[in-house]
Phi, psi and omega in degrees: 000133183283140176285156180294122177261148179231142175255115186257147169290160187300334185276354186254153175259148178290129178237137182290142171277151173300152183302332182285356181268013181303143186266158171245117186290143179212153179292136180252129179303143181295148182271159175258134188237139174243133178245100182291340181282344179252096180253118198251345174188161178295153175291122177230002179056054186311313193255028187266001182267181181206161175269128183055029182290337179249139179246313183188177177304126179086354178230092358277174181283158176300331179295337177267329182284306191305312184297340180277356178048057181296141178266321183205139172247145170254127184225164184289162182298154177307133181060030180290162183254003184293129168239079193295141174053041175078013177303137186259345179243145181302147175248157184297135176278178188303319183282330178292323182266354181305318178297325177296313179298318185297315182288349174254016172081017186246156171260175183224134171264134176268111178275101190296315183292348177287006170289337174288149183279342188242158171224130359299152185297139179259106183292134179257308180168167184294323179297317178296317182294317180297322177298320178293317179300313180300318181295320180294313183294318178299318180296320179296314181294321181288339183289330184072009181299135182258002187236036177271118181290322178165174172268122170274107193296321176209164180235124176057054182297336178289354177227341187242356181275129182270087184297323182296321183269327189250355185085186184293150179295320182302318178292320177295322176301313181299314181300314183290318179305309182293325179297317179294313185294336175299325183264322188223100183275351190256329183282136182297149171249131187245137176173178006273355176061047178284163189289346185199165174287121182225104189298313182293322179298313181293322179297317179297315180298312183293324177298313178298313182296321177296313184292337181252010177057043179228039178295141176295155174282331179224126180272145183213150168202174179260154171237096186238024165090170160072037330276356186242054164104017175279091193288343185284315178211191180072052178301141184212053180295343181294347179271350188298314181299325176294320179297314181297315180298316180294322179296315180300327177294325176297315178303314180297316179302321184268000180071033181257133176297146181301127179263150170300143181252130174240114173271092194278000168208128176219147176111135179278153186307308188281001174243013183309113175072358180298121192306308182297321180291318179295326181298326180296323176292311183304316181299317179295317180296316182296316182286342190254018173065036173277142181274314178217155175208137182244134170300137181295166180247119179236339191235281187227141180283166175073021183230026180051042183053051171076025168276352185236139181286173179295341178259009176081033178243157177289139172255188184300327180292324180302320181294324176295316179290332174294318174302316177302315178295332179290341183293144178208167180090234183242144173285138177250144186292141177236153176237119182294160179296330180212112186285345187249002183212166178290120182195189184299131178209168181180188184227162180213152177222154177234122177246107183296321184292324179273348187053054186218141174245133175242133176232121179240131185211165180177181177091005177233165183231167175084203180266128185227166179237124178257115180256123177245115182239173178091016180297342182295341179270358181248097188296340181281352170262127178245269185267321188236154172234132177267126186241127170250126182250124183236160176224153170228131188271174168236103179257006182114156185305318189259019175255117181290145174236116187291325180196160173289161182255128173277116182276318176194162169230144179193164177260132181241134180280129179278115178240128181054036175077014182213162171234158178234123184239099174289137176232140190244152173055045176293150172249139182301326185278344182274163171240158187221154179222140166250126171251120188241124179228161180281341184290140172271087187287160185286337182279113180228129175234346174253125181244124183281137181298325182291344178266357180279176173276126190237134175227138178050045175207171185225158176268144177222154181249137173198139184297338180279351181274149174299128182067010176078001184220148178214173180250124177237183180057040173276063199246002188240162184299331180260010178287140170201159172232118188243118180261139169254118185235155178249126176256130181294326180217159174289135179162188179271143181227142167279131175246116174267131185244119174274127187211174168219140176225100183277003177285174184276343181227177180296150176237171183229155166222163175256136176244122176247129180248118178051042174063021175276183181299137182287154174245148180269129177256136178255126179248106175300154180299142174255009177058034179153163183264170181298333177297339177258007179086012180266135177198168177198184178226152165234167179229139174224163179251140178224158173257126182239154174265158177299132179098217189283134178224150179245122176246117186244124179255128179232164181299142178267198183263348185229125172064200185219155177212146174259147180248133180254311182194167165234156185220129185252144176208131178306138186291317182064195179288149180291133176201133176222133181246130181234124180283139182299323182292344179262001177274181176275121189248132179233121177053051175206175186228144173275131180228165185249144175193140177288350176276357181260148172298134182063014176071003181227153176210172178251120177242187180056039174275067195248343184272149177305334179262006180294138179201159173231123186249121181254141172254125186231129174265128177248134183291336178204159179287145177152194183269136178227163170258133177247116176268131180242123172270129188213166169229137178224097183270011178280177183276352182214197179292149172233160180230155168222161179257138179240121178240132182242122177053045175066016176281168178301136184288153170247160184260131173251130180256131180248121174289159183294147179253001177084001181168170178274164188300325185262014180301145177225124348292155189288111179266352174228215174187170171287141176238177186229138172231143180242130181230148176283143176222153176248123183242154174268159176293134181098216186280139178228148176245122179243119180249123176248122185231169181300138177268193182268349185234123173063202183218153177212150175260150179247132179256309182195168164234150175227123180257130180207000000 
């Protein structure tokens, strides 16, 4: 077992740790890195568009479209017959919605085969197709629209082209290409729009197109996962950069000038619009020289591919795309936590005029470290950087989110041109943002331990620590770390404490607030010290007075702990949300759907012994409301039993939702029912089990 190593600043002397501080080594999640010194292209919001994202005037509203800064929408051909996924009312075609897109800064792709009423497309004959092509091109020319990105000549020819009736696709491409160019020499032609990256297919197509002088103006394909097109599940955005690199090699091999790349559909069904999952795609597209990319269409039109709820409100994904839209200036290079697997990834921008850095990331879980380096190229940053950390959740497609949540604000010292920002308890489905400015703003909610008053303890440096520095060796009877904090109003506050405990069992410290009676804090083991990159957080509640308050941490009676930072947040009303997939599950299955909170839910609660057991902490005994997210795809009401703390169960009735949570296309949706519950102070056990009538799926419970 390795001894605890410490990295000391030059002014400090090495001091031995007590023998009881021996560390337990543990794997540390890889960090996500931003390099501000490597700025690789202007911000253009490459991946902000969607397929069928616009339906008609007001669906969605400009207030929802504009902030996401869409670059391009793909819509059906003029006078098209597509009513996608059982839509019963016509949706706006490309030329009808072009003015909406234009005033929101976006271009429009005309998907030509969507003039057919059915999908897969039903081929009639060449005479019929040419008549349709002529009609589309004439309508485009007569419209006078100035924001047409191009004609998408066909969609998914590797699955929808009728070779037996129409001949080879390559020959059909040539015929259609030349037919269009006879009438319209200026509008781009986009293709081949195959369902997945297929190297041999693209090489054959490009060779034919080169030899026949019918190369597309914009090359396109879909990125739908697993890694070559399994659209139902198996997201695989980590392969995208390999696809782009391999494609560029084909162009070089064939002597073709580099074409703009349009990934005209991206995202797997069960991750549709989920912020953290979508961010992994966006990061790959931005770094890989893609010109445009559209979120795929799986459910309903006119909702920016599910960034908007069924009632026309922003959901958690909308806020992530709004953050993307907020970016301006130059894109800065990012390095994902794991280049070969699904993990934390993101994008960053530098705006010289605003003197602001934006970092948006997601797709990873647990405690992570965000390293932002390259500040030496930004002269307006000197000693400190002010960081605001925000989050946006994923509660499901049809759950509105009024605003993003500010998790903390704090000042970070720039050392060797970089800062290190630990963030804790990330969820893979959520997205997060750092806004970094040079101003030392007055709003501070994260207080660094190294800036506190310290006695009989020492400072240590490590990239995994908040601000790169932490306090260790708080090991003596007279050791303490004393924070001076400002509370805006008198009241209760949540205090999040960043710490490390490298011992084998829990350790303790005493917390005294404004010289009142101390409270004992319990620190579970982190299986290693901060010098090894191990850390975690606990939370406690304190009462503070308006203005200046003193929080003093002293050594406890058991073990040892290092302090990294504390973070304050007004307590507000009690509310706790627990995902069903994170509860104890018996004879049921976890399944995925973008209509579910956190993208997962528990289904197949079909056996008489099926149950989901939730553990809930209540601050005081009394009556609470319990919100249950559920799906009931049966034809009538279904029931489940709810038992609290081993008491006799009560029956909860779920009205039908018209379909199950993961249905495609979604003919129902997840719904919510609220029931009163009585809880005891402290820990409570809530068991939800199969009822006597029908079946239901569980998404989450929320106690408030």
